[in-house]
C-alpha positions as CSV (number, residue, x, y, z in Angstrom):
1,M,-71.3,-84.8,-251.3
2,S,-73.7,-86.9,-253.8
3,E,-76.9,-85.7,-255.2
4,T,-78.9,-88.3,-253.2
5,D,-77.1,-86.6,-250.2
6,P,-78.4,-83.1,-249.6
7,V,-77.8,-81.1,-246.9
8,R,-81.2,-79.6,-246.2
9,R,-80.8,-75.2,-245.1
10,A,-82.1,-74.1,-241.8
11,P,-84.9,-71.9,-242.9
12,G,-83.3,-68.5,-244.2
13,G,-80.3,-70.1,-245.1
14,S,-79.1,-69.4,-248.9
15,G,-80.2,-72.5,-251.5
16,P,-77.9,-73.4,-254.1
17,D,-79.6,-70.7,-256.1
18,S,-79.1,-67.6,-254.2
19,G,-75.7,-67.5,-254.4
20,G,-75.0,-68.0,-250.6
21,T,-72.3,-69.8,-249.5
22,A,-71.9,-73.6,-249.2
23,V,-72.5,-74.1,-244.9
24,E,-74.6,-71.4,-243.2
25,P,-72.2,-70.7,-239.7
26,A,-74.4,-71.4,-237.3
27,E,-76.3,-68.6,-235.4
28,G,-76.2,-69.5,-231.8
29,R,-73.8,-71.3,-229.8
30,D,-75.2,-74.3,-229.1
31,V,-75.1,-76.1,-232.5
32,S,-72.9,-79.0,-231.7
33,R,-75.0,-80.1,-229.1
34,P,-77.0,-82.8,-230.0
35,T,-80.9,-83.8,-229.0
36,P,-81.7,-84.5,-225.5
37,D,-83.2,-88.5,-226.7
38,R,-79.9,-88.6,-228.7
39,D,-77.1,-89.2,-225.2
40,G,-76.0,-92.7,-224.5
41,P,-74.0,-95.3,-225.1
42,T,-74.0,-96.9,-228.7
43,A,-71.7,-100.2,-230.1
44,T,-71.2,-100.5,-233.3
45,A,-69.8,-102.9,-235.2
46,Q,-66.4,-101.5,-236.7
47,V,-64.3,-103.6,-239.8
48,D,-60.5,-103.5,-239.1
49,H,-59.0,-102.7,-242.6
50,K,-55.8,-104.1,-242.1
51,T,-56.8,-107.5,-241.1
52,A,-60.6,-108.2,-242.6
53,T,-61.4,-109.2,-239.1
54,A,-64.4,-107.8,-237.7
55,R,-63.6,-106.0,-234.6
56,P,-65.7,-103.7,-231.8
57,A,-65.5,-100.3,-231.0
58,T,-67.9,-99.0,-228.7
59,V,-69.1,-95.6,-229.2
60,I,-70.0,-93.4,-226.2
61,G,-72.1,-90.1,-226.6
62,M,-73.4,-88.8,-229.8
63,S,-74.4,-91.2,-231.7
64,P,-72.8,-91.9,-235.5
65,V,-75.2,-92.2,-238.6
66,P,-75.2,-93.9,-241.3
67,T,-73.1,-91.8,-244.2
68,N,-76.3,-92.5,-246.7
69,S,-78.5,-91.0,-245.1
70,A,-81.1,-88.9,-247.1
71,T,-80.6,-85.7,-245.1
72,A,-78.9,-84.0,-242.7
73,T,-79.0,-80.3,-241.3
74,L,-76.4,-78.1,-241.0
75,A,-78.5,-75.1,-238.0
76,P,-79.5,-75.7,-234.9
77,G,-82.6,-77.4,-234.9
78,A,-85.5,-77.1,-232.3
79,G,-85.6,-80.3,-230.9
80,G,-87.8,-82.9,-232.1
81,G,-85.4,-85.5,-231.8
82,R,-84.0,-84.0,-235.7
83,H,-80.5,-85.5,-236.0
84,E,-77.7,-83.0,-236.7
85,R,-75.3,-83.6,-238.9
86,P,-72.2,-81.9,-238.0
87,V,-70.0,-79.8,-240.2
88,L,-66.5,-81.0,-238.3
89,D,-65.9,-84.2,-236.2
90,I,-62.2,-83.3,-234.8
91,V,-61.0,-86.3,-234.0
92,V,-58.7,-86.7,-230.5
93,P,-56.7,-90.3,-230.6
94,V,-55.2,-91.7,-227.2
95,H,-53.7,-94.6,-225.8
96,N,-52.7,-94.4,-221.7
97,E,-53.1,-90.6,-222.0
98,E,-55.1,-89.8,-219.0
99,A,-52.7,-87.4,-217.4
100,D,-53.7,-85.5,-220.3
101,L,-57.3,-86.1,-222.0
102,E,-59.4,-84.2,-219.9
103,S,-57.6,-80.7,-219.4
104,S,-57.4,-80.9,-223.4
105,V,-60.9,-81.8,-225.0
106,R,-61.6,-79.8,-222.7
107,R,-59.8,-76.4,-224.4
108,L,-60.4,-77.7,-227.2
109,R,-64.1,-77.5,-226.9
110,A,-64.0,-74.2,-225.5
111,H,-61.9,-72.9,-228.4
112,L,-64.6,-74.4,-230.6
113,R,-67.4,-72.9,-228.8
114,E,-65.6,-69.7,-228.8
115,T,-64.0,-69.2,-232.5
116,F,-65.9,-71.7,-235.0
117,P,-69.3,-71.0,-236.4
118,Y,-70.1,-74.3,-238.0
119,S,-71.7,-77.6,-235.7
120,F,-68.7,-79.8,-234.4
121,R,-67.9,-83.0,-232.9
122,I,-65.3,-84.1,-230.9
123,T,-64.3,-87.7,-230.8
124,V,-62.1,-89.1,-228.2
125,A,-60.7,-92.1,-229.9
126,D,-59.2,-94.5,-227.0
127,N,-56.4,-97.1,-228.7
128,A,-56.8,-100.2,-226.1
129,S,-55.7,-97.7,-223.6
130,V,-54.8,-99.6,-219.9
131,D,-54.6,-97.0,-217.7
132,A,-58.2,-94.4,-216.7
133,T,-57.5,-93.5,-220.3
134,P,-61.8,-94.9,-220.7
135,E,-63.4,-93.7,-217.4
136,I,-62.3,-90.6,-218.1
137,G,-63.0,-90.7,-222.1
138,R,-66.8,-91.9,-220.6
139,R,-67.1,-88.9,-217.9
140,L,-66.0,-86.6,-220.6
141,A,-68.7,-88.3,-223.3
142,A,-71.7,-87.6,-221.0
143,E,-70.9,-84.0,-219.0
144,L,-69.9,-82.6,-222.9
145,P,-72.4,-82.8,-225.0
146,E,-70.1,-82.4,-228.1
147,V,-68.0,-85.4,-226.6
148,R,-68.4,-88.9,-227.6
149,L,-66.0,-91.8,-227.3
150,V,-65.2,-94.3,-229.5
151,R,-63.0,-97.8,-227.8
152,L,-61.5,-99.7,-230.0
153,E,-59.0,-103.1,-228.5
154,Q,-56.1,-102.1,-230.6
155,K,-53.3,-99.7,-230.3
156,G,-52.3,-97.6,-233.9
157,R,-53.0,-94.1,-234.7
158,G,-54.3,-94.4,-237.6
159,R,-56.4,-97.4,-237.3
160,A,-58.4,-94.8,-234.8
161,L,-58.9,-92.0,-237.6
162,H,-59.2,-95.5,-240.4
163,T,-62.5,-96.4,-238.2
164,V,-63.3,-92.9,-237.2
165,W,-63.2,-91.6,-240.2
166,S,-64.9,-94.1,-242.0
167,A,-67.7,-94.4,-239.3
168,S,-68.3,-90.0,-239.2
169,D,-71.8,-88.5,-240.7
170,A,-69.5,-85.3,-240.7
171,H,-68.8,-83.3,-243.8
172,V,-65.0,-82.9,-243.2
173,L,-63.4,-85.0,-241.0
174,A,-60.0,-83.6,-238.4
175,Y,-57.4,-84.6,-235.7
176,C,-55.6,-82.8,-233.7
177,D,-52.8,-84.7,-231.1
178,V,-53.8,-85.0,-227.7
179,D,-51.1,-82.5,-226.5
180,L,-52.6,-80.0,-228.7
181,S,-48.8,-78.9,-229.6
182,T,-50.8,-76.8,-232.4
183,D,-52.0,-73.5,-231.7
184,L,-56.1,-73.6,-232.0
185,N,-56.3,-70.4,-234.0
186,A,-55.5,-72.9,-236.8
187,V,-58.5,-74.6,-236.3
188,L,-60.7,-72.5,-238.9
189,P,-58.0,-71.5,-241.7
190,L,-57.3,-75.4,-241.4
191,V,-60.9,-76.3,-242.1
192,A,-62.2,-73.3,-243.6
193,P,-60.8,-74.3,-247.8
194,L,-62.3,-77.8,-247.2
195,I,-65.6,-76.5,-245.7
196,S,-65.7,-74.8,-249.0
197,G,-64.9,-76.9,-251.5
198,H,-61.6,-75.0,-252.6
199,S,-59.6,-78.1,-252.0
200,D,-59.6,-81.4,-250.6
201,L,-56.9,-82.0,-247.3
202,A,-55.0,-79.9,-245.6
203,I,-52.2,-80.2,-243.1
204,G,-50.7,-78.4,-240.8
205,T,-47.1,-77.5,-241.3
206,R,-44.3,-76.6,-238.9
207,L,-41.9,-76.0,-242.2
208,G,-43.8,-73.9,-243.7
209,R,-42.8,-69.8,-243.9
210,G,-44.5,-68.4,-241.4
211,S,-44.4,-70.9,-238.6
212,R,-43.1,-70.9,-235.6
213,V,-41.9,-74.3,-233.4
214,V,-40.3,-75.0,-230.2
215,R,-38.6,-77.9,-230.5
216,G,-35.2,-79.7,-229.9
217,A,-32.8,-80.0,-232.1
218,K,-32.7,-83.7,-232.7
219,R,-37.0,-84.2,-233.6
220,E,-36.5,-80.6,-236.0
221,F,-33.0,-82.8,-237.4
222,I,-35.6,-86.0,-237.5
223,S,-38.6,-84.2,-239.1
224,R,-36.2,-82.2,-242.0
225,C,-34.7,-85.6,-243.1
226,Y,-37.5,-87.5,-242.7
227,N,-39.7,-84.5,-245.5
228,L,-36.7,-85.0,-247.5
229,I,-36.8,-88.6,-247.9
230,L,-40.3,-88.1,-249.4
231,R,-39.2,-85.4,-251.3
232,S,-36.2,-87.6,-252.7
233,T,-38.1,-91.3,-252.9
234,L,-41.9,-90.3,-253.4
235,A,-42.0,-86.7,-255.2
236,A,-44.3,-85.1,-252.3
237,G,-45.1,-82.0,-252.9
238,F,-45.9,-81.3,-249.4
239,S,-43.6,-79.9,-246.8
240,D,-44.3,-81.4,-243.2
241,A,-46.0,-85.2,-243.2
242,Q,-46.1,-85.6,-239.4
243,C,-47.8,-82.4,-237.8
244,G,-50.3,-84.3,-236.0
245,F,-53.0,-81.5,-237.8
246,K,-54.7,-82.3,-240.6
247,A,-58.1,-82.3,-241.9
248,I,-59.6,-83.9,-245.3
249,R,-63.7,-83.9,-246.6
250,A,-65.7,-86.9,-246.4
251,D,-66.0,-87.6,-249.7
252,V,-62.7,-87.5,-250.1
253,A,-62.2,-89.9,-246.9
254,R,-64.6,-92.2,-248.5
255,R,-62.5,-93.2,-251.5
256,L,-59.4,-93.2,-250.1
257,L,-59.2,-94.8,-246.9
258,P,-59.4,-98.3,-248.3
259,L,-56.4,-97.5,-250.4
260,V,-54.7,-96.9,-247.0
261,E,-53.4,-99.9,-245.5
262,D,-51.1,-98.5,-242.8
263,T,-52.4,-99.0,-239.3
264,G,-49.9,-96.7,-237.0
265,W,-47.8,-93.7,-237.5
266,F,-47.1,-93.9,-241.2
267,F,-50.6,-93.7,-242.1
268,D,-51.1,-89.5,-242.3
269,T,-47.6,-90.1,-244.8
270,E,-49.8,-92.5,-247.1
271,L,-53.0,-91.1,-247.0
272,L,-51.3,-87.9,-248.5
273,V,-49.1,-89.2,-251.2
274,L,-52.1,-91.4,-252.4
275,A,-53.8,-87.7,-252.7
276,E,-51.3,-86.3,-254.3
277,R,-50.7,-88.5,-256.3
278,A,-54.9,-88.5,-257.4
279,G,-54.7,-84.5,-258.3
280,L,-56.1,-84.0,-255.0
281,R,-55.4,-80.3,-253.9
282,I,-53.8,-79.8,-251.0
283,H,-53.7,-77.0,-248.5
284,E,-51.3,-76.3,-246.5
285,V,-51.5,-74.0,-242.7
286,P,-48.1,-72.7,-241.5
287,V,-48.8,-73.1,-237.3
288,D,-47.2,-72.2,-234.0
289,W,-46.0,-75.3,-232.7
290,V,-44.4,-76.0,-228.9
291,D,-43.1,-79.8,-228.5
292,D,-44.1,-82.0,-225.5
293,P,-41.2,-82.6,-223.9
294,N,-43.4,-85.3,-222.7
295,S,-44.3,-87.5,-225.6
296,T,-43.8,-90.9,-225.0
297,V,-43.1,-91.5,-228.7
298,D,-40.6,-93.8,-229.6
299,I,-38.6,-91.7,-232.2
300,V,-36.6,-95.4,-233.4
301,A,-39.4,-97.7,-233.8
302,T,-41.4,-94.9,-235.6
303,A,-38.5,-94.2,-237.1
304,T,-38.1,-97.8,-238.9
305,A,-42.2,-98.2,-239.5
306,D,-41.9,-94.8,-241.3
307,L,-39.3,-96.1,-243.9
308,K,-40.9,-99.3,-244.8
309,G,-43.8,-98.1,-245.3
310,V,-42.2,-95.9,-247.4
311,W,-40.4,-98.4,-249.6
312,R,-43.8,-100.6,-249.3
313,V,-45.8,-97.6,-251.0
314,G,-43.2,-96.3,-253.4
315,R,-43.6,-100.1,-254.9
316,A,-46.7,-100.4,-255.0
317,L,-47.1,-96.8,-257.1
318,A,-44.0,-98.2,-259.7
319,S,-45.6,-101.8,-260.1
320,G,-49.0,-100.0,-260.5
321,G,-50.6,-101.8,-257.3
322,L,-52.6,-98.7,-256.4
323,P,-55.8,-97.6,-258.8
324,I,-54.0,-94.0,-258.6
325,A,-55.8,-93.0,-262.2
326,E,-59.0,-94.4,-261.2
327,V,-58.8,-92.1,-257.7
328,R,-57.8,-89.5,-260.2
329,A,-60.8,-89.2,-262.5
330,Q,-63.7,-89.5,-260.2
331,L,-61.8,-86.4,-257.7
332,G,-59.3,-85.0,-259.3
333,R,-59.5,-81.6,-260.6
334,A,-59.4,-81.4,-264.2
335,P,-56.8,-79.2,-266.1
336,L,-57.5,-75.6,-266.4
337,Q,-56.8,-75.2,-269.8
338,A,-56.5,-78.3,-272.3
339,D,-53.8,-75.8,-274.9
340,V,-51.7,-72.7,-274.1
341,A,-50.5,-71.4,-277.5
342,G,-46.9,-71.6,-277.7
343,V,-47.1,-74.0,-275.1
344,P,-47.2,-77.9,-276.0
345,T,-49.4,-80.0,-273.4
346,G,-46.5,-81.0,-269.8
347,L,-43.3,-79.6,-271.4
348,P,-42.9,-77.6,-268.6
349,T,-42.6,-80.2,-266.1
350,Q,-41.7,-82.9,-268.4
351,L,-38.5,-80.8,-268.7
352,V,-38.3,-80.5,-266.0
353,R,-38.5,-84.5,-264.6
354,F,-36.6,-84.8,-267.4
355,A,-33.9,-82.2,-266.5
356,A,-32.9,-83.7,-263.2
357,I,-33.1,-87.3,-264.5
358,G,-30.8,-86.3,-267.2
359,I,-27.9,-84.4,-264.7
360,A,-28.8,-88.1,-262.5
361,S,-27.5,-89.9,-266.0
362,T,-24.5,-88.0,-266.5
363,L,-23.2,-88.1,-262.8
364,A,-23.4,-92.2,-263.6
365,N,-22.5,-92.1,-266.7
366,L,-19.3,-90.5,-265.6
367,L,-18.2,-92.7,-262.8
368,L,-19.2,-96.3,-264.8
369,F,-16.4,-94.6,-267.4
370,L,-13.9,-93.9,-265.2
371,L,-14.7,-97.4,-263.5
372,F,-14.7,-99.2,-266.7
373,R,-11.4,-97.1,-267.5
374,T,-9.4,-98.5,-265.5
375,V,-9.4,-102.3,-267.7
376,M,-10.5,-100.7,-270.8
377,G,-9.6,-97.9,-273.6
378,P,-11.8,-95.4,-273.5
379,I,-13.7,-96.0,-276.0
380,A,-14.8,-99.2,-274.6
381,A,-15.7,-97.9,-271.4
382,N,-17.7,-95.3,-272.5
383,I,-19.8,-97.9,-274.9
384,V,-20.8,-99.9,-271.4
385,A,-20.8,-97.1,-269.5
386,L,-23.8,-95.5,-272.1
387,L,-25.4,-98.9,-272.5
388,L,-26.4,-99.4,-269.1
389,T,-26.9,-95.5,-268.3
390,T,-29.1,-95.2,-271.6
391,I,-31.2,-98.5,-270.2
392,A,-32.2,-96.8,-266.6
393,N,-32.5,-93.4,-268.5
394,T,-35.3,-94.4,-270.7
395,A,-36.6,-96.5,-267.8
396,A,-37.3,-93.4,-265.9
397,N,-38.3,-91.2,-268.3
398,R,-40.8,-93.9,-269.5
399,R,-41.9,-93.9,-265.9
400,L,-41.5,-90.5,-264.4
401,T,-41.3,-87.8,-267.0
402,F,-43.1,-89.2,-270.0
403,G,-46.4,-91.0,-266.9
404,V,-46.2,-94.4,-269.4
405,R,-47.6,-97.5,-266.4
406,G,-47.2,-100.6,-266.9
407,R,-45.2,-103.1,-268.5
408,D,-47.3,-102.9,-272.0
409,G,-45.1,-101.7,-274.4
410,A,-42.1,-101.4,-272.2
411,A,-40.0,-103.7,-274.1
412,K,-40.9,-101.8,-276.8
413,H,-39.7,-98.2,-275.8
414,Q,-36.7,-100.2,-274.0
415,F,-35.7,-101.4,-277.9
416,Q,-36.7,-97.5,-279.1
417,G,-34.5,-95.9,-276.0
418,L,-32.0,-98.4,-277.7
419,I,-32.2,-96.6,-280.7
420,V,-31.6,-93.2,-279.4
421,F,-28.4,-95.2,-277.3
422,G,-26.9,-95.4,-280.7
423,L,-27.3,-92.2,-281.6
424,G,-25.7,-90.6,-278.2
425,L,-23.5,-93.2,-278.5
426,G,-22.2,-92.0,-281.8
427,L,-22.3,-88.4,-280.8
428,T,-20.2,-89.4,-277.9
429,T,-18.3,-91.8,-278.8
430,G,-17.2,-89.3,-282.4
431,A,-16.5,-86.6,-279.9
432,L,-14.1,-89.1,-278.2
433,A,-12.3,-90.0,-281.4
434,L,-12.3,-86.2,-282.6
435,L,-10.5,-85.9,-279.6
436,G,-8.0,-88.6,-279.6
437,V,-7.0,-87.4,-283.7
438,L,-7.0,-83.4,-282.6
439,V,-5.0,-84.1,-278.6
440,P,-3.1,-87.5,-279.2
441,G,-2.4,-89.2,-275.6
442,A,-4.2,-86.3,-274.2
443,H,-4.8,-86.3,-270.1
444,P,-8.1,-88.3,-269.0
445,S,-9.6,-85.4,-267.1
446,L,-9.7,-84.0,-270.5
447,E,-11.4,-87.1,-271.9
448,V,-14.3,-86.4,-269.4
449,V,-14.7,-82.5,-270.4
450,T,-15.2,-84.0,-273.6
451,I,-17.3,-87.4,-272.4
452,V,-19.9,-84.3,-270.2
453,V,-20.3,-82.1,-272.9
454,A,-21.2,-84.2,-275.1
455,N,-23.4,-86.0,-272.8
456,L,-25.4,-82.9,-272.9
457,V,-25.8,-83.0,-276.0
458,A,-27.7,-86.1,-276.5
459,T,-29.8,-85.7,-273.6
460,V,-30.6,-82.6,-275.7
461,L,-30.9,-85.0,-277.9
462,R,-32.6,-87.7,-276.0
463,F,-35.4,-85.6,-274.8
464,L,-36.3,-84.5,-278.1
465,L,-36.2,-88.4,-279.2
466,F,-38.1,-88.9,-276.3
467,R,-41.5,-86.4,-276.9
468,A,-41.6,-86.9,-280.9
469,W,-41.0,-90.1,-281.6
470,V,-40.7,-93.2,-278.2
471,F,-43.6,-91.9,-276.1
472,R,-45.8,-89.5,-278.7
473,G,-48.7,-88.9,-277.5
474,R,-48.5,-91.6,-273.7
475,A,-47.9,-89.2,-271.7
476,A,-50.5,-89.6,-268.9
477,A,-53.2,-87.5,-268.6
478,V,-55.8,-85.9,-266.5
479,T,-58.9,-88.1,-267.0
480,P,-61.5,-85.1,-268.0
481,V,-65.0,-85.7,-265.7
482,P,-67.5,-84.0,-265.1
483,D,-67.6,-81.5,-262.4
484,V,-67.9,-83.2,-259.1
485,P,-69.7,-81.0,-256.0
486,T,-66.7,-79.9,-254.1
487,R,-69.3,-77.1,-251.9
488,L,-71.0,-79.3,-248.6
489,A,-74.3,-78.0,-250.5
490,A,-76.1,-80.1,-252.7
């Protein structure tokens, strides 16, 4: 939180100099209730972040407060019309959920009142429902002081979360699916690291150690395949992108949400990928999860949209179209220690990525060699195969291993890469020539073994030259920035 938006503590709370915790738990169970004069409908103009068209979002229940309010309090007040800024705003996106909405909201509210030690709000985000969902939401908002209804005239879970989170005055923003498939005992473990400032985002995971999941083989297979695609294409490090149980710090959301384009199911994945690339800390909570057999999600349409989203985000990251460096500079965590004796900066990560690219290059070179060997001699086949794989290898290492983005210097790096290629070519060609002398008329399988061994040696040489010459001092580094306030207290 910025210095212009401090959190005022209740009397008796710990001040910033007292060594207390970031947020004081509330003394009683009425912490989430607004003052009586704040009930009633409020209309707030929202901006559709996808189409940039102003669209109304009707808010019923607890009135939202501008996010630039000067002061807020986390502990319950004695009345007098004071606005109470909740610690947690948990959103329940719904579309035609008249059968489950009331029971789920009452169950969620009861759980939070009983177990959650901070002030909270439950926001029902209605996505253009045409059944009785809006009426049920309005009734709940009128009856339960911790509940409000936000009505949107367009569908899309991502649109609902973007709209509500952008306007929320809470310190931590979360959401859960209306079917409450996730065990609610995971709510506090989910948001606690965000309240303390330890983490920036938190997700429930059904694929981590300690998770207990009951669902069909089809959904299990699709979920694991999707997350495998994310790891292989976008280098995602989080284990479960689709679990409908996530939270984010409000200050982080304000910076990331404008960058998220998707308004549907891919919203979660896009947000997590951007956060991870910006160096933010994502906390994972193993959850108990029971599949809803009555789920109306169209798996095929959702999977298709997700794959399109993966392609769009991957292309934007590769082209430098996203201001990841700026977000990292503003919100990312500085390195723990700039230098470690005997370990060059970034060497472990570079070795892992270079090794992966090297293995892929070796396999590609081998396949191309076998392909060209059918139409030309071994020396010529090796030259063509090595030339093609070297161009791809240089580009991949430039972007993934040494963190060089954009087109500046790309031609120079490729030229230097060709020089390295020449050294590798001399090594592998010399190996084949030596084989021809030592074993005239050698079997193609022996040629293949020779190529593989020579390429492995050339790979080691290539890494040393890339690091010490081609990309020396070019690796992307985390820009050291002053400590960003991460606790909820000023």
